Kinemage of the C-alpha trace (Angstrom):
@kinemage 1
@onewidth
@group {chain A} dominant
@subgroup {mainchain}
@vectorlist {calphas} color= white
{ca unk a 1} P 84.865 123.915 95.511
{ca unk a 2} L 81.586 125.140 93.700
{ca unk a 3} L 79.444 122.118 93.393
{ca unk a 4} L 76.741 123.694 91.808
{ca unk a 5} L 78.297 123.547 88.466
{ca unk a 6} L 79.112 120.169 88.704
{ca unk a 7} L 77.287 117.379 86.273
{ca unk a 8} L 78.702 114.185 87.540
{ca unk a 9} L 80.256 113.418 90.790
{ca unk a 10} L 84.083 113.789 91.644
{ca unk a 11} L 86.526 111.380 90.734
{ca unk a 12} L 88.330 110.004 94.054
{ca unk a 13} L 92.048 109.600 92.416
{ca unk a 14} L 93.067 113.488 92.256
{ca unk a 15} L 92.455 114.003 95.532
{ca unk a 16} L 91.982 110.813 97.452
{ca unk a 17} L 88.602 111.510 97.770
{ca unk a 18} L 88.581 115.075 99.345
{ca unk a 19} L 86.360 116.392 97.141
{ca unk a 20} L 84.232 113.959 96.649
{ca unk a 21} L 83.481 114.083 100.320
{ca unk a 22} L 82.597 117.727 100.395
{ca unk a 23} L 80.182 116.971 97.613
{ca unk a 24} L 78.506 114.456 98.811
{ca unk a 25} L 78.343 116.393 102.532
{ca unk a 26} L 76.862 119.211 100.066
{ca unk a 27} L 74.065 116.872 98.323
{ca unk a 28} L 73.214 115.342 101.473
{ca unk a 29} L 71.781 118.994 102.889
{ca unk a 30} L 70.578 120.431 99.362
{ca unk a 31} L 69.931 117.684 96.882
{ca unk a 32} L 69.167 114.028 98.471
{ca unk a 33} L 67.567 112.737 95.219
{ca unk a 34} L 70.091 114.223 91.863
{ca unk a 35} L 70.011 113.540 88.632
{ca unk a 36} L 73.223 113.761 86.531
{ca unk a 37} L 73.755 114.899 82.871
{ca unk a 38} L 73.994 111.389 81.446
{ca unk a 39} L 70.557 110.490 83.049
{ca unk a 40} L 71.480 108.565 86.269
{ca unk a 41} L 69.695 109.304 89.127
{ca unk a 42} L 71.493 109.705 92.795
{ca unk a 43} L 70.827 109.210 96.323
{ca unk a 44} L 72.803 109.584 99.696
{ca unk a 45} L 71.093 109.956 102.410
{ca unk a 46} L 71.204 106.970 104.437
{ca unk a 47} L 67.645 105.624 104.811
{ca unk a 48} L 67.653 106.227 100.889
{ca unk a 49} L 70.617 104.127 100.517
{ca unk a 50} L 69.342 101.221 102.266
{ca unk a 51} L 66.205 101.388 100.541
{ca unk a 52} L 67.614 101.556 97.574
{ca unk a 53} L 70.159 98.510 98.218
{ca unk a 54} L 67.164 96.386 99.925
{ca unk a 55} L 64.259 96.807 97.775
{ca unk a 56} L 64.615 94.479 95.145
{ca unk a 57} L 61.016 94.730 93.983
{ca unk a 58} L 61.417 98.318 92.935
{ca unk a 59} L 65.015 98.486 92.958
{ca unk a 60} L 66.452 95.786 90.928
{ca unk a 61} L 70.299 94.804 90.341
{ca unk a 62} L 69.580 93.569 87.247
{ca unk a 63} L 71.359 96.732 84.821
{ca unk a 64} L 71.365 94.051 81.826
{ca unk a 65} L 67.582 95.096 81.454
{ca unk a 66} L 68.251 98.516 80.308
{ca unk a 67} L 70.837 97.372 76.873
{ca unk a 68} L 68.636 95.245 75.042
{ca unk a 69} L 65.524 94.056 75.323
{ca unk a 70} L 65.587 90.807 76.314
{ca unk a 71} L 68.750 90.430 77.402
{ca unk a 72} L 69.495 88.653 80.717
{ca unk a 73} L 72.205 89.040 83.491
{ca unk a 74} L 75.467 86.601 82.995
{ca unk a 75} L 74.251 83.020 84.603
{ca unk a 76} L 75.832 82.641 87.896
{ca unk a 77} L 76.749 86.606 88.262
{ca unk a 78} L 75.283 87.349 92.175
{ca unk a 79} L 75.397 90.900 92.000
{ca unk a 80} L 73.224 91.424 89.010
{ca unk a 81} L 70.487 88.505 89.813
{ca unk a 82} L 67.321 89.650 91.421
{ca unk a 83} L 64.914 87.044 93.792
{ca unk a 84} L 64.738 84.074 93.312
{ca unk a 85} L 67.515 82.836 91.478
{ca unk a 86} L 69.276 85.219 93.626
{ca unk a 87} L 68.429 82.911 96.683
{ca unk a 88} L 69.174 79.758 94.887
{ca unk a 89} L 72.633 80.972 94.097
{ca unk a 90} L 73.783 82.617 97.218
{ca unk a 91} L 72.305 79.710 99.193
{ca unk a 92} L 74.806 77.889 97.464
{ca unk a 93} L 78.363 79.653 97.355
{ca unk a 94} L 77.034 80.903 100.507
{ca unk a 95} L 78.364 77.281 101.707
{ca unk a 96} L 82.083 78.391 101.496
{ca unk a 97} L 81.851 81.265 103.902
{ca unk a 98} L 79.818 79.509 106.958
{ca unk a 99} L 81.298 80.651 109.781
{ca unk a 100} L 83.164 77.825 111.025
{ca unk a 101} L 84.607 77.766 107.483
{ca unk a 102} L 86.000 81.129 108.080
{ca unk a 103} L 87.274 80.640 111.300
{ca unk a 104} L 89.244 77.701 110.305
{ca unk a 105} L 91.099 79.955 108.199
{ca unk a 106} L 92.787 81.714 110.727
{ca unk a 107} L 95.869 79.638 111.096
{ca unk a 108} L 96.523 79.564 107.231
{ca unk a 109} L 95.975 83.542 107.281
{ca unk a 110} L 98.541 83.973 109.999
{ca unk a 111} L 100.829 81.718 108.508
{ca unk a 112} L 100.929 83.411 105.189
{ca unk a 113} L 100.943 86.924 106.770
{ca unk a 114} L 103.838 86.266 108.502
{ca unk a 115} L 105.504 84.669 105.198
{ca unk a 116} L 105.042 88.017 103.753
{ca unk a 117} L 106.433 90.288 106.494
{ca unk a 118} L 109.143 87.718 106.948
{ca unk a 119} L 109.995 88.573 103.685
{ca unk a 120} L 110.587 92.342 104.220
{ca unk a 121} L 114.469 92.456 104.933
{ca unk a 122} L 115.201 92.718 108.920
{ca unk a 123} L 116.861 96.084 108.378
{ca unk a 124} L 114.130 97.436 106.074
{ca unk a 125} L 113.017 100.836 106.705
{ca unk a 126} L 110.687 101.412 103.867
{ca unk a 127} L 108.394 99.450 101.425
{ca unk a 128} L 105.056 99.490 99.781
{ca unk a 129} L 102.322 97.789 101.930
{ca unk a 130} L 100.461 97.490 99.024
{ca unk a 131} L 102.987 95.214 97.171
{ca unk a 132} L 104.501 93.344 100.258
{ca unk a 133} L 101.079 91.891 102.485
{ca unk a 134} L 97.632 94.309 101.373
{ca unk a 135} L 97.434 92.800 97.414
{ca unk a 136} L 98.995 89.349 98.351
{ca unk a 137} L 97.352 88.369 101.429
{ca unk a 138} L 94.047 88.167 100.249
{ca unk a 139} L 95.035 86.758 96.932
{ca unk a 140} L 96.722 83.708 98.373
{ca unk a 141} L 93.887 83.131 100.608
{ca unk a 142} L 90.577 83.093 98.460
{ca unk a 143} L 92.753 81.289 95.646
{ca unk a 144} L 94.305 78.958 98.277
{ca unk a 145} L 90.118 78.537 98.421
{ca unk a 146} L 88.869 77.982 95.706
{ca unk a 147} L 91.888 75.767 94.777
{ca unk a 148} L 93.694 78.035 91.600
{ca unk a 149} L 97.468 78.562 91.910
{ca unk a 150} L 98.057 81.466 94.195
{ca unk a 151} L 101.503 81.989 92.311
{ca unk a 152} L 99.141 83.430 89.174
{ca unk a 153} L 98.184 86.487 91.316
{ca unk a 154} L 100.037 88.865 88.388
{ca unk a 155} L 97.028 87.834 86.547
{ca unk a 156} L 94.520 88.358 88.989
{ca unk a 157} L 95.866 91.835 89.662
{ca unk a 158} L 95.912 92.896 86.111
{ca unk a 159} L 92.205 91.768 85.736
{ca unk a 160} L 91.117 93.668 89.019
{ca unk a 161} L 93.030 96.630 87.849
{ca unk a 162} L 91.147 96.904 84.318
{ca unk a 163} L 88.123 96.650 86.445
{ca unk a 164} L 88.474 99.174 88.738
{ca unk a 165} L 89.768 101.681 86.212
{ca unk a 166} L 86.307 101.353 84.335
{ca unk a 167} L 85.137 104.813 83.440
{ca unk a 168} L 82.178 105.523 80.928
{ca unk a 169} L 83.617 108.422 79.662
{ca unk a 170} L 87.248 106.769 78.697
{ca unk a 171} L 86.301 104.081 75.927
{ca unk a 172} L 89.864 102.586 76.439
{ca unk a 173} L 89.006 101.542 79.656
{ca unk a 174} L 86.323 99.659 78.341
{ca unk a 175} L 88.663 97.950 75.704
{ca unk a 176} L 91.021 97.033 78.207
{ca unk a 177} L 88.014 95.643 80.188
{ca unk a 178} L 87.014 93.334 77.655
{ca unk a 179} L 90.303 92.176 76.939
{ca unk a 180} L 90.890 91.303 80.826
{ca unk a 181} L 87.519 89.238 80.638
{ca unk a 182} L 88.427 87.278 77.610
{ca unk a 183} L 92.300 86.552 79.375
{ca unk a 184} L 89.739 85.591 82.771
{ca unk a 185} L 87.324 83.693 81.050
{ca unk a 186} L 90.169 81.092 79.121
{ca unk a 187} L 91.838 80.625 82.262
{ca unk a 188} L 88.984 79.871 84.400
{ca unk a 189} L 87.288 77.992 82.184
{ca unk a 190} L 90.501 75.653 81.466
{ca unk a 191} L 90.893 75.174 85.370
{ca unk a 192} L 86.735 73.911 85.320
{ca unk a 193} L 87.747 71.541 82.795
{ca unk a 194} L 90.507 70.030 84.798
{ca unk a 195} L 87.887 69.790 87.679
{ca unk a 196} L 85.450 68.193 85.812
{ca unk a 197} L 87.709 65.693 84.253
{ca unk a 198} L 90.215 65.276 88.310
{ca unk a 199} L 88.177 66.430 90.990
{ca unk a 200} L 90.300 67.976 94.297
{ca unk a 201} L 89.437 68.589 97.299
{ca unk a 202} L 88.507 72.667 96.595
{ca unk a 203} L 85.772 75.015 96.460
{ca unk a 204} L 86.006 75.047 92.446
{ca unk a 205} L 85.607 71.199 92.928
{ca unk a 206} L 82.665 71.864 94.584
{ca unk a 207} L 80.986 74.454 92.712
{ca unk a 208} L 81.165 72.772 89.652
{ca unk a 209} L 79.347 69.383 90.759
{ca unk a 210} L 77.025 71.458 92.732
{ca unk a 211} L 73.326 71.310 91.485
{ca unk a 212} L 70.563 73.397 91.943
{ca unk a 213} L 67.111 71.999 91.432
{ca unk a 214} L 68.321 69.354 90.379
{ca unk a 215} L 70.520 70.603 87.700
{ca unk a 216} L 74.570 70.876 87.916
{ca unk a 217} L 75.701 74.206 87.046
{ca unk a 218} L 76.879 75.259 83.775
{ca unk a 219} L 80.723 76.349 82.929
{ca unk a 220} L 79.571 79.592 82.730
{ca unk a 221} L 77.405 79.679 86.086
{ca unk a 222} L 80.861 78.340 87.859
{ca unk a 223} L 82.882 80.602 85.763
{ca unk a 224} L 80.803 83.608 86.708
{ca unk a 225} L 80.857 82.822 90.457
{ca unk a 226} L 84.506 81.853 90.761
{ca unk a 227} L 85.670 85.435 88.712
{ca unk a 228} L 83.568 87.199 91.456
{ca unk a 229} L 85.061 85.311 94.521
{ca unk a 230} L 88.348 85.544 93.130
{ca unk a 231} L 88.350 89.283 92.512
{ca unk a 232} L 85.863 90.737 94.677
{ca unk a 233} L 87.454 88.275 97.100
{ca unk a 234} L 90.552 90.219 97.177
{ca unk a 235} L 89.917 93.881 96.320
{ca unk a 236} L 88.035 94.283 99.871
{ca unk a 237} L 90.506 93.568 101.828
{ca unk a 238} L 93.469 95.159 99.936
{ca unk a 239} L 91.728 98.343 99.910
{ca unk a 240} L 91.233 98.269 103.815
{ca unk a 241} L 94.612 97.239 104.675
{ca unk a 242} L 95.491 100.817 102.910
{ca unk a 243} L 92.913 102.772 104.146
{ca unk a 244} L 93.567 101.561 107.476
{ca unk a 245} L 97.097 103.096 107.564
{ca unk a 246} L 95.660 106.490 105.593
{ca unk a 247} L 93.198 106.869 108.877
{ca unk a 248} L 95.957 106.002 110.852
{ca unk a 249} L 98.239 108.467 109.466
{ca unk a 250} L 95.571 111.255 109.938
{ca unk a 251} L 95.267 110.541 113.534
{ca unk a 252} L 98.217 111.816 115.664
{ca unk a 253} L 99.551 108.915 117.455
{ca unk a 254} L 96.663 106.682 116.226
{ca unk a 255} L 98.970 103.861 115.051
{ca unk a 256} L 100.840 103.717 118.301
{ca unk a 257} L 97.474 103.860 120.404
{ca unk a 258} L 95.962 101.032 118.600
{ca unk a 259} L 99.476 98.926 118.946
{ca unk a 260} L 99.321 99.344 122.746
{ca unk a 261} L 95.693 98.119 123.165
{ca unk a 262} L 95.133 95.218 121.007
{ca unk a 263} L 90.979 95.379 121.742
{ca unk a 264} L 90.750 98.516 119.559
{ca unk a 265} L 91.732 96.838 116.464
{ca unk a 266} L 88.428 95.466 115.396
{ca unk a 267} L 87.090 98.953 116.053
{ca unk a 268} L 89.676 100.461 113.894
{ca unk a 269} L 88.414 98.294 111.149
{ca unk a 270} L 84.889 99.131 111.601
{ca unk a 271} L 85.555 102.789 111.626
{ca unk a 272} L 87.927 102.331 108.580
{ca unk a 273} L 85.110 100.745 106.642
{ca unk a 274} L 82.968 103.459 107.341
{ca unk a 275} L 85.247 106.376 106.699
{ca unk a 276} L 86.563 104.701 103.547
{ca unk a 277} L 83.870 101.521 102.184
{ca unk a 278} L 86.190 100.048 99.564
{ca unk a 279} L 83.004 100.456 96.946
{ca unk a 280} L 81.716 103.673 97.473
{ca unk a 281} L 78.504 103.151 95.719
{ca unk a 282} L 76.153 100.324 94.042
{ca unk a 283} L 73.396 100.659 91.423
{ca unk a 284} L 70.348 99.786 90.680
{ca unk a 285} L 67.856 99.649 88.203
{ca unk a 286} L 63.953 101.194 89.308
{ca unk a 287} L 61.238 98.499 88.234
{ca unk a 288} L 58.510 101.518 87.739
{ca unk a 289} L 58.035 104.619 88.776
{ca unk a 290} L 59.201 105.078 92.442
{ca unk a 291} L 59.839 108.055 94.646
{ca unk a 292} L 62.251 109.153 96.938
{ca unk a 293} L 62.481 111.872 99.191
{ca unk a 294} L 59.696 113.233 97.239
{ca unk a 295} L 61.473 113.098 93.882
{ca unk a 296} L 59.482 111.132 91.617
{ca unk a 297} L 62.358 108.409 89.707
{ca unk a 298} L 60.597 107.090 86.351
{ca unk a 299} L 60.957 103.191 85.830
{ca unk a 300} L 63.801 101.783 83.493
{ca unk a 301} L 66.246 104.893 85.403
{ca unk a 302} L 69.593 103.721 86.491
{ca unk a 303} L 69.999 104.591 90.264
{ca unk a 304} L 73.663 104.936 92.314
{ca unk a 305} L 73.026 104.969 95.858
{ca unk a 306} L 76.010 106.237 97.734
{ca unk a 307} L 77.444 104.047 100.336
{ca unk a 308} L 80.099 105.905 101.535
{ca unk a 309} L 77.749 109.327 101.584
{ca unk a 310} L 75.276 106.690 103.678
{ca unk a 311} L 78.406 106.364 106.040
{ca unk a 312} L 78.742 110.312 106.755
{ca unk a 313} L 75.139 110.540 107.341
{ca unk a 314} L 74.785 113.673 110.318
{ca unk a 315} L 71.276 111.473 110.634
{ca unk a 316} L 73.088 108.363 111.694
{ca unk a 317} L 76.269 109.267 113.000
{ca unk a 318} L 77.140 112.208 115.471
{ca unk a 319} L 80.654 113.775 114.328
{ca unk a 320} L 80.410 112.176 110.790
{ca unk a 321} L 84.095 113.118 109.638
{ca unk a 322} L 85.479 112.589 113.125
{ca unk a 323} L 88.070 109.221 113.568
{ca unk a 324} L 86.641 107.486 116.407
{ca unk a 325} L 87.490 104.120 117.889
{ca unk a 326} L 85.238 104.185 120.077
{ca unk a 327} L 81.937 104.720 118.241
{ca unk a 328} L 78.903 102.803 119.174
{ca unk a 329} L 77.196 101.716 117.635
{ca unk a 330} L 78.610 101.830 113.912
{ca unk a 331} L 76.173 100.379 111.785
{ca unk a 332} L 77.823 101.644 108.724
{ca unk a 333} L 76.734 100.184 104.874
{ca unk a 334} L 80.514 99.114 103.634
{ca unk a 335} L 79.598 95.443 103.163
{ca unk a 336} L 75.679 96.550 101.761
{ca unk a 337} L 72.384 95.574 102.830
{ca unk a 338} L 69.916 92.650 102.708
{ca unk a 339} L 69.797 90.152 100.190
{ca unk a 340} L 73.403 91.394 98.468
{ca unk a 341} L 75.232 91.686 101.900
{ca unk a 342} L 78.773 90.996 101.195
{ca unk a 343} L 79.278 86.908 101.672
{ca unk a 344} L 82.914 87.645 101.757
{ca unk a 345} L 82.500 90.114 104.656
{ca unk a 346} L 83.273 87.706 107.797
{ca unk a 347} L 86.731 86.877 105.576
{ca unk a 348} L 87.815 90.415 104.760
{ca unk a 349} L 87.574 91.159 108.287
{ca unk a 350} L 89.416 88.429 109.788
{ca unk a 351} L 91.679 89.119 107.118
{ca unk a 352} L 92.118 92.722 108.237
{ca unk a 353} L 92.307 92.042 112.031
{ca unk a 354} L 95.182 89.005 111.439
{ca unk a 355} L 97.372 91.321 109.224
{ca unk a 356} L 96.823 94.520 111.276
{ca unk a 357} L 97.883 92.111 114.475
{ca unk a 358} L 101.077 91.448 113.250
{ca unk a 359} L 101.607 94.695 111.283
{ca unk a 360} L 101.887 95.908 115.014
{ca unk a 361} L 103.851 92.966 116.600
{ca unk a 362} L 106.571 93.480 113.645
{ca unk a 363} L 106.537 97.222 113.504
{ca unk a 364} L 106.778 99.864 116.396
{ca unk a 365} L 106.024 102.652 114.076
{ca unk a 366} L 104.179 102.473 110.370
{ca unk a 367} L 104.080 105.917 108.303
{ca unk a 368} L 102.981 106.802 104.863
{ca unk a 369} L 106.536 107.621 103.462
{ca unk a 370} L 107.116 111.582 103.893
{ca unk a 371} L 106.691 113.297 100.773
{ca unk a 372} L 105.480 110.226 98.808
{ca unk a 373} L 103.002 109.807 96.267
{ca unk a 374} L 100.569 107.929 97.034
{ca unk a 375} L 98.137 106.917 93.827
{ca unk a 376} L 94.677 106.119 94.192
{ca unk a 377} L 92.312 103.858 92.005
{ca unk a 378} L 90.336 105.415 89.427
{ca unk a 379} L 87.151 104.301 88.628
{ca unk a 380} L 84.584 102.030 91.248
{ca unk a 381} L 86.900 101.575 94.174
{ca unk a 382} L 88.004 103.605 97.359
{ca unk a 383} L 91.778 102.767 97.705
{ca unk a 384} L 95.378 102.960 97.168
{ca unk a 385} L 97.085 101.451 94.524
{ca unk a 386} L 100.410 101.528 95.917
{ca unk a 387} L 101.375 102.704 99.689
{ca unk a 388} L 105.179 103.405 100.492
{ca unk a 389} L 105.490 103.328 104.336
{ca unk a 390} L 108.568 103.575 106.624
{ca unk a 391} L 109.127 101.970 109.598
{ca unk a 392} L 110.586 101.250 112.962
{ca unk a 393} L 111.296 97.366 113.219
{ca unk a 394} L 110.770 96.134 116.807
């Protein structure tokens, strides 16, 4: 691939990220800071990705500052809010993801996983891992935590896919996303109104009844909080579980090796998160002229920090392209850095561990179906839409 002629990063979807990873390797070596034809800047090395991700003074998360003067980030949208507002809102929602709350979910996660795997016919030798487990498991868990009907998961999937498919150069994806957002807002507003009228013992009710600095959260703040939890709360695990099997497929005997040694499950998850982070890049906006790796990036510039590139940085990881179940330390950036470190990381890790342990228990062998088409998501996530597998049941 001739990367010198590229005016934008290669897409993941056409080849599962092969071209993207080759391009990122070249950019780390030759062009650590790069401006694309649209004017956005990109950083690729681990130290620079960490700096852009964590320095909220120089690199703002609030991209709305570039749309129209005076615009503000949507209330309650944690991903695009800067301190000090971010600190207050994160403290509020983080109460739902304390170590105890997450640990207490393990029995229910185990139960849901068993139910989903039991639904696979006992003599079945082929199924779609995404449809059977990777998608429904995290959706059911986060829906039950919030208190919204898990039976509505087809709706949630449609909204998430519209978000994941967004591409700047394809206006139709923006139109589909606008429709999805309108539908999701109407759905969540109805749920919020119901909780205000009839409180329940669920996270959505706690958000509705919460206050910051003595003021109750508005319906818009609660809705934006809930949308983030509902969508990001399942996409990470859905991508992770599919990516695990793809990584094991590339490591001869990998599935059997981990199945024989359960102590390798957690290192497996971390190595897959490094090699295939569900969200391969994050965006920031410069608040003033700032120098990165010898290049001055002007104020009010979009900056993309490539998380997946940081995870392959030769300065941080020995043999970064190698799948290594014994990699120590494994300080990958899949869940972010600093104030925007993923709140749901402990939950995603727990869901991943439980799901894998029960997959290994149920299936002696699990393979990507030979010759099957494995479509990857277009847009901003690193993962598969479907994953046909073949199995041997114990």
